[in-house]
BAROMI-442528 format. One record per residue: x, y, z of N, C-alpha, C in turn; residue in one letter. Coordinates in pm, whole numbers, m for minus. Layout:
BEGIN
   n_east   n_north     n_up   ca_east   ca_north    ca_up   c_east   c_north     c_up   aa
        X         Y        Z         X          Y        Z        X         Y        Z    A
...
//
This chain:
BEGIN
   n_east   n_north     n_up   ca_east   ca_north    ca_up   c_east   c_north     c_up   aa
       84      m117        0         0          0        0       89       124        0    M
       44       226      m71       117        352      m79       38       459       m6    V
      106       534       80        42        640      157       19       765       75    G
      m45       863      138       m75        990       71       51      1062       26    E
      162      1037       96       288       1103       61      366      1027      m47    D
      309       915      m95       374        837     m200      469       730     m149    G
      492       726      m19       581        626       39      505       498       74    N
      577       388       73       518        259      108      475       261      255    K
      357       208      282       305        200      417      309        54      462    V
      362        31      581       363       m104      636      269      m109      755    T
      219      m226      784       127       m241      896      168      m362      979    A
      125      m361     1101       155       m469     1194       89      m598     1149    Q
      154      m710     1178        99       m842     1150      m17      m866     1247    N
     m139      m875     1196      m256       m895     1282     m279     m1040     1322    L
     m199     m1131     1271      m215      m1270     1309     m166     m1290     1453    M
     m194     m1404     1508      m158      m1431     1647      m28     m1510     1660    F
       64     m1489     1566       197      m1547     1577      265     m1483     1699    D
      319     m1566     1787       377      m1517     1912      498     m1427     1892    E
      570     m1443     1782       691      m1364     1760      666     m1238     1678    Q
      581     m1244     1577       567      m1130     1486      427     m1071     1482    T
      334     m1131     1551       196      m1083     1545      155     m1009     1670    G
       25      m991     1685       m29       m913     1796      m53      m997     1921    I
      m27     m1126     1917       m62      m1217     2028       m5     m1170     2162    A
      118     m1129     2163       179      m1091     2291      148      m946     2330    K
       85      m871     2242        57       m731     2269      m87      m704     2312    K
     m180      m786     2265      m320       m754     2288     m401      m872     2339    Y
     m472      m847     2446      m580       m937     2485     m707      m874     2423    S
     m820      m934     2445      m943       m892     2377     m981      m746     2406    R
     m989      m708     2533     m1036       m573     2567     m942      m463     2517    E
     m810      m473     2537      m721       m370     2481     m729      m362     2328    P
     m749      m476     2262      m764       m477     2116     m887      m395     2077    F
     m998      m420     2144     m1122       m347     2115    m1101      m197     2132    I
    m1041      m158     2243     m1019        m15     2270     m927        48     2165    K
     m820       m24     2128      m725         29     2030     m790        46     1893    T
     m865       m54     1850      m930        m45     1718    m1031        70     1716    V
    m1107        86     1822     m1212        188     1824    m1157       330     1838    K
    m1051       346     1918      m999        481     1944     m881       520     1856    T
     m809       420     1804      m689        449     1726     m569       479     1812    G
     m580       454     1943      m470        481     2036     m434       352     2108    V
     m305       317     2104      m257        198     2173     m253       222     2324    R
     m240       116     2400      m237        129     2547     m115       208     2595    S
       m9       215     2514       109        295     2552       93       442     2513    D
      m22       478     2456       m49        616     2417      m11       651     2275    G
       59       562     2205        96        591     2066      m26       575     1976    S
      m25       646     1866      m139        651     1775     m115       558     1655    I
     m219       483     1619      m211        399     1499     m197       488     1376    L
     m126       437     1278      m106        512     1154     m171       439     1039    K
     m178       505      925      m234        441      806     m166       308      781    L
     m235       210      738      m370        212      685     m479       198      791    P
     m443       187      917      m542        170     1024     m592       305     1071    M
     m722       321     1070      m786        441     1122     m884       400     1231    E
     m915       489     1325     m1010        454     1431    m1144       410     1371    P
    m1203       312     1434     m1332        257     1388    m1437       278     1497    K
    m1460       403     1534     m1552        437     1642    m1696       396     1614    M
    m1731       379     1487     m1869        343     1453    m1898       196     1483    V
    m1794       116     1505     m1815        m25     1536    m1845       m41     1685    L
    m1931      m134     1716     m1962       m163     1857    m1851      m250     1916    S
    m1847      m256     2049     m1751       m345     2115    m1773      m488     2069    D
    m1898      m525     2050     m1931       m661     2007    m1873      m689     1867    R
    m1885      m592     1777     m1833       m610     1641    m1681      m623     1640    E
    m1612      m535     1713     m1466       m541     1717    m1423      m668     1790    V
    m1495      m706     1892     m1467       m832     1961    m1479      m951     1868    G
    m1577      m945     1778     m1595      m1053     1680    m1476     m1059     1584    A
    m1421      m943     1548     m1301       m939     1463    m1185     m1006     1537    I
    m1168      m971     1663     m1062      m1031     1746    m1080     m1183     1753    Y
    m1202     m1224     1782     m1230      m1368     1792    m1201     m1439     1660    D
    m1237     m1376     1549     m1210      m1435     1417    m1060     m1447     1394    Y
     m985     m1341     1422      m840      m1344     1400     m774     m1457     1478    L
     m829     m1491     1593      m774      m1602     1673     m795     m1737     1604    K
     m891     m1746     1511      m918      m1873     1443     m835     m1890     1316    T
     m777     m1782     1267      m699      m1785     1142     m562     m1847     1172    V
     m514     m1936     1087      m382      m1995     1110     m275     m1886     1125    P
     m185     m1908     1219       m79      m1811     1247       14     m1797     1127    K
       55     m1675     1102       150      m1647      994      267     m1572     1054    I
      386     m1626     1036       508      m1560     1083      552     m1462      975    H
      542     m1333     1004       574      m1231      905      643     m1116      976    N
      775     m1120      980       852      m1018     1050      871      m895      961    D
      781      m803      976       783       m681      895      908      m599      920    I
      953      m594     1045      1071       m513     1080     1194      m554     1001    A
     1213      m682      978      1329       m729      903     1318      m694      755    Q
     1198      m680      704      1178       m656      561     1177      m508      524    K
     1161      m420      622      1143       m279      591     1235      m192      676    T
     1360      m220      677      1454       m148      763     1465         0      728    T
     1434        39      608      1447        179      568     1323       262      597    A
     1217       198      645      1091        269      667     1062       285      815    L
      985       386      850       934        399      986      819       300      999    H
      822       218     1100       722        114     1115      604       163     1198    L
      492       101     1174       371        133     1250      386        86     1394    V
      437       m36     1416       449        m88     1551      578       m38     1615    N
      571       m16     1743       686         34     1815      744       m72     1905    K
//
């Protein structure tokens, strides 16, 4: 994906791979809050392509979380592949 500034945009691995995904960062409730507000628990703000989804209910975002837990884990270390870019995850 290309951002508004023309630069490549990278995003965090949403799979539940313990090393490269969100598994070790988010339990259900913090995930819901982060998706809805666009602010991580450490206070940092999500960047494109992720935007706050305030119109979704807690139940809807919870269903997304529950679904992601059923998807086979994918090991995808974005940090190793994009050393020249500022990454979304900190």
